[in-house]
N, C-alpha and C positions, 0 to 999 in steps of 0.2 A: 157584386155587392157594391153599393154606392159609398165612396169614401166619405168620411165625416169632414163637413166644411167648418172650420173654426177659425174666428179671427177676433182678436180683442185689442182695443185701443185703451191704453192706460195712461191718462194724462190727469193731472190735478189742475183745476182752475178755481180762481176765487169769484166772489160777487155774482153767483148765480148763472155763470156761463157753461157750466157743465152740461146742460141739456143740449146745447147745440153739437157737442162731441158725442153724446149718446146717440142722437140721431145719426151722426155719420157712422158709428159703430154699427147700428142697426142696418144702414144701407150696405156696408161692406159685407156683414154676415149674410144678408139677403142675396147680394150679388153672387157670393162664393156657393151659397146653397143651391142657386138656380143653375149656376155653371156645373156643379157636381152632378145634379139631376140629368142635365143634358149629356155630359159625358157618359154617365152610367147607361143612358138610354140610346147611345149612338149606335150600338150594334143593331138595335131594332130598326134604325133608319136606313141601314146598308144591307141589302139582300145579296145572296150570291150572284144574281143576275145583274147587279147594278155595276156600271163601269166606274171604277175610282181611279182618278188621276192624281189625287193628293196622297202624300205620305201619311202614316198614321199620326206622326208628330204634327204635320201641318193641319191635319183635320181636327186634331185635339185643341190645338191653338184656336182655330176659327171657332169652334164650338164655345170654348171658354170666353172668347171676345164677344160673341154674339150673347151669350149667357149674361155676361156682366152688363151689357147694354140693356138687355131686357129687364134685369133686376133694377138698373138705374131708373128706368121708366116706371116700373111699378112702385119704387120707393119715392118718386118725385113729389108727391103730396106732403111728405114730412120735411121737405127742405125748408130752409129759413126764409121768411118773407122778405119784402123790401125794407123793412125797419127792424133794427136789433136793439136789445137791451144794452145800453152802454155800460161799460165798467165804471164803477165809482173810482175817482181820481185819488182815493185814500182808502184805508181800511174801515170796516164797519164800526170799529171802536174809536176812530180818530177824533170824532166830535165830542167825545166825553169830556167833562161831565154834563155838558150843556144839552146834547142830544144822545141818548142812550144807544147802546149797540143793539139790543133787540129791536128797537124801533127802526133803526137804520136797515137792518137785515129785512124785516117784514116790508118795510116801506119800498125798498129797492127790489127785492127778489119777488114779492108778491103783487104789490099794488102797481108798481111801474111796469112790471113784466105782463100784468093783464092788459094794460093800456096798449102795449106794444102788440100782443097777440090780436086784441081786437081791431086795431087799425090795419093790421096785416089782413085780417079776415075781410074787412070792409073794402080793401083796395085790391083784392086778389083778382088777377086778370086785367088789370088797368095799368096804364103806364107808370113807371116808377119816377117820382119827383121827391125832392127833398121835403122833410116834414115841415120846414119853415114855410114852403110854398103852399101848403094846404091850409095855412092859418087864415089868410085874408077873407076867403069865401067859405070858412067852415061853417057858419051859421046856415047859409043857403044850402051847403052840400048835405047837411043832415046830422043827426044826433051822433053817428059813428065818428064823424070827422070832428065834430065839435067836442064831443066828451073824450074819445079815445085819442084822437089826433092831438087835441089840446092837451090831454093828460100825458101823453108822450113828450111833446114839446116842453111843457111846463116843467116836468120832472127832470129832463135832461138838462134843462137851463139851470135848475136849482142845484143839482149836485155839483156843477161847475163852479158856483159862486161861493162855495164854502171850503174851509179847510181847517185844520186842527187849531185849538186855541193859541198854542204856541206860534204857529206860522202866522195866524191872523193878527196877532199883536204887532208883527213886525210890518204889517201893510198899513197903508193910509190912502185917503182920497188924493188923487192927483190935483195939480193946480187947475186943470181944466174943469174937473168935477166940482172942486171946491168953489170955483167961481159960480158955477150953475147952481149949486146948493144955496150959496149965500144970495144969489139973485132971486131965486125961486121962493126960499123959505126964510131967509134971514140968517141962519146959522145952521151948523151940523146939529146942534141941540134941538132946535126947532123942526128940523127935518125928522129927526128920530121921533120926536113928540107926536108929530102929525101922522107919521107912519104908524105908530103903535096905537093911537087913536082909531086910525082907519082899520087896523087889524083887530080891533076889540069885537067880541061876540055880537054887541049891538049894532056895529057897523057892517061887518060882514056875517049875516046871520046864517048859521049852519056851516056848510062847506064852501071853501073858496080860497082865493089868493089876494095878496096885496102887493102892488107893484110901484116901483120908482120908474117912470117912463120919460122919454124925451119926445117933445112934441113934434109935429110935422116940420116946423121951421128949423128945428134943431137948436133953439135958443132958450128953452125952458123946460124944467122938470115938473112933472105932475105925479101926484100919488093917488092912485085909484084903487079900489077893491072890486074883485070880479067874482061872480058866483061859479060854484063847480070848477069845470077845467076851461072856462073861458079865460081870455088874456087880450091885453089892448092891442095886439095885431090884428084881431078878427073884427071885420067891418060889422057896425051895429052894436058892439059892446059898449063903447065909449062915444063921447061926442065926435071925436075923430080917431082915426087909426094912429096909435102911438107906438113907441119902440121901447120895450122893457130893458133896463140896465140892471135891475136888482128885483128879485121877486120872493116872497115868502108864502109857503104852503101853510094854510091854516085850517086844513081838513084835520079831524080829530085823529086820523090814523098817523099823522105827522108828530104827535106829541102826547097822545093820551096815556100811553104805558108809563111815562114818567111823571107827567103833570096833570092827569086826569082832567078835571074841569077848570084848571088854572091857566087858561090860554095867555093872559096878559104876562104870566112868569115866563112862559115859553118864549114869547115874542121878545120880551126885555133881554132874555139870556141869549137869544139867537144872534145878537150883535157880536158876541165873542167868537163866532165861527165864520164871520163874513170875511171873505178874501177880497179886500178892496183892490188889490192889483187886477183881479178879473173884473171887478166892477169898473174900474178905470179904463181897461181894454174895451169893454162893452160900450162905455160912453164915448170913447174916441172913434169907435167904429160907426156908432149910429149917427152921431152928429156929422161925420164925414160923408156917410153914404145914404142917409135918410132911409135907412132899412133895417130890418130886424137882425138880430144876432143868429147865426147858424149854430145848431148844436149836432 
């Protein structure tokens, strides 16, 4: 009689990460099941005429080891890809009342997760490179890199630049960022006004993003809108490759449950959850390195 192989992994995770551990659970169960079959069939592999030099215990260990290895190979296709869905740096409800909990959960666990799954599918069997490194030539590489790769980068960038309203209220633009804002737009109020105008439905028609980016020289900020999952890091999207320090998702899935067709209200309220400490860090990095921010 083949002994029943049973293994359970009971771990609780937030932010949509449980599926990685469900995959691990499946791999463990499969490994033990194959091992049990091999153990149960071992008598059929050893006839009375066969010379046996190993002890029964040793043979059993060898069979278990080989069975586990075989099961790992069988289960390999369900292993995680090169890119993973990042945890949010706060709870789903942290941005209330300006961005609602259901929107955050669907946005992160469904939409962002789909971009991750699709870029993993597109890059399967290819050398692993940071998602940032895929951005420059994404348009030339094709729709999967442009849409799914861009979607993964953009969302990972987006989550990091926000925080709870209480925490956001305690942050402010640094001296470096303030100087660039005043030089490029005249004042913070002027910068926000131009940003909100660029985020309006008439400026970014349909789905897209709005960005505050540093130019190639590192001495000026520019506000640009991009369609779909494009971003200023991609060659051919803007007049020159630029380095985002702040970005806003204006796809309907980012706001529709709460704001419906009132995108301008969403954009105006969004300033209440901007983490200027992170934006300051982004600015300092790209001005110094003339490169995009890693996510």
